[in-house]
C-alpha positions as CSV (number, residue, x, y, z in Angstrom):
1,M,-20.8,-9.9,-2.6
2,T,-17.9,-9.3,-0.3
3,N,-14.9,-7.0,-0.5
4,E,-12.8,-10.1,-0.9
5,K,-13.9,-10.4,-4.4
6,F,-12.2,-7.0,-5.2
7,A,-9.4,-6.6,-2.7
8,K,-7.8,-8.2,0.3
9,C,-6.6,-6.5,3.5
10,D,-2.8,-7.0,4.0
11,Y,-2.4,-4.7,6.9
12,L,-4.8,-2.9,9.3
13,N,-3.1,-0.7,11.9
14,P,-4.3,-1.8,15.4
15,K,-3.2,1.5,16.9
16,L,-5.8,3.5,14.9
17,K,-9.0,2.7,16.7
18,K,-12.4,3.8,15.6
19,D,-13.5,6.6,17.9
20,G,-16.8,7.3,16.2
21,N,-15.6,10.6,14.7
22,K,-15.3,10.9,11.0
23,K,-11.8,11.0,9.7
24,K,-10.5,12.1,6.3
25,V,-8.7,9.4,4.3
26,V,-6.2,9.5,1.5
27,F,-5.9,6.4,-0.7
28,L,-2.5,6.2,-2.3
29,D,-1.6,3.7,-5.1
30,R,1.6,1.9,-4.0
31,D,3.4,1.3,-7.3
32,G,4.3,4.6,-9.1
33,T,3.0,6.8,-6.4
34,I,4.9,5.8,-3.3
35,H,7.8,4.2,-5.0
36,I,9.2,4.0,-8.5
37,D,7.4,1.2,-10.3
38,K,9.8,-1.1,-12.0
39,V,6.9,-3.4,-13.1
40,N,5.9,-6.1,-10.6
41,T,8.3,-4.7,-8.0
42,H,8.2,-7.1,-5.1
43,R,11.8,-7.5,-3.9
44,I,12.8,-5.2,-1.0
45,E,16.2,-4.6,-2.6
46,D,14.4,-3.0,-5.6
47,L,12.4,-0.6,-3.5
48,Q,13.2,3.0,-4.5
49,Y,11.1,5.8,-3.1
50,F,10.3,9.1,-4.8
51,D,12.4,11.9,-3.3
52,D,9.5,13.8,-1.7
53,V,7.2,11.0,-0.7
54,F,7.8,10.9,3.0
55,T,7.5,14.6,3.4
56,S,4.4,14.8,1.3
57,V,2.6,12.0,3.2
58,K,3.7,13.4,6.5
59,A,2.1,16.7,5.5
60,L,-1.1,14.8,4.8
61,C,-0.9,13.2,8.3
62,D,-0.3,16.6,9.8
63,M,-3.6,17.7,8.2
64,N,-5.3,14.9,10.1
65,Y,-5.7,12.4,7.3
66,Y,-5.4,8.6,7.6
67,I,-3.2,7.1,4.9
68,V,-4.4,3.9,3.2
69,I,-2.2,2.2,0.5
70,V,-3.9,0.3,-2.3
71,T,-2.2,-1.8,-4.9
72,N,-3.0,-4.1,-7.8
73,Q,-0.7,-7.1,-7.5
74,D,-1.6,-9.2,-10.5
75,G,1.9,-10.6,-10.3
76,L,0.5,-13.0,-7.6
77,K,-2.0,-14.6,-10.0
78,K,0.7,-14.7,-12.7
79,G,3.0,-16.6,-10.4
80,L,5.8,-14.0,-10.6
81,Y,6.1,-13.8,-6.8
82,K,4.5,-15.2,-3.7
83,T,2.1,-13.6,-1.3
84,E,4.8,-13.7,1.5
85,D,7.1,-11.6,-0.8
86,M,4.4,-9.0,-1.2
87,H,3.6,-8.9,2.5
88,A,7.3,-8.4,3.3
89,F,7.5,-5.6,0.7
90,N,4.4,-3.9,2.1
91,Y,5.6,-4.2,5.7
92,K,8.9,-2.6,4.7
93,I,7.0,0.4,3.3
94,I,5.0,0.5,6.6
95,D,8.1,0.4,8.7
96,D,9.9,3.1,6.6
97,F,6.9,5.5,6.8
98,R,6.7,4.8,10.6
99,A,10.4,5.9,10.9
100,Y,9.3,9.3,9.4
101,G,6.5,9.6,11.9
102,V,3.7,8.4,9.6
103,E,1.3,5.6,10.7
104,I,-0.2,3.8,7.7
105,A,-3.8,3.0,8.5
106,A,-4.2,0.1,6.1
107,V,-2.9,-1.7,3.0
108,Y,-5.3,-3.3,0.6
109,Y,-4.3,-5.3,-2.5
110,S,-6.0,-6.9,-5.4
111,P,-4.4,-10.1,-6.7
112,H,-6.6,-10.2,-9.8
113,I,-5.2,-10.0,-13.3
114,D,-5.9,-6.7,-15.0
115,R,-7.9,-7.7,-18.0
116,K,-6.6,-4.7,-20.0
117,S,-3.0,-6.2,-19.8
118,V,-4.2,-9.7,-21.1
119,V,-4.2,-9.9,-24.8
């Protein structure tokens, strides 16, 4: 069984190379943790960050953590938006964090439909 069955890698930071040393990692859910979740948020113009997200995540980086963003994107399977829309949205987040001195290590997403939401 591969990881592709569960999640797909949208972004892997080429600047963060494996050096053989163990590194601490924080996994942050994208929707509702990094930005205000407006349900299937995928348009860049709808992106609204929480007030303290940049300073909080920067503090984690300053404590030597890698930051990995994870996100369930069942809207892809439901046909609410395209993969390209999600990529653009994720890369906007990556660029915005970079402007605050935070390098995102990776972004993983799951395009699968959450069975709990299907009635």
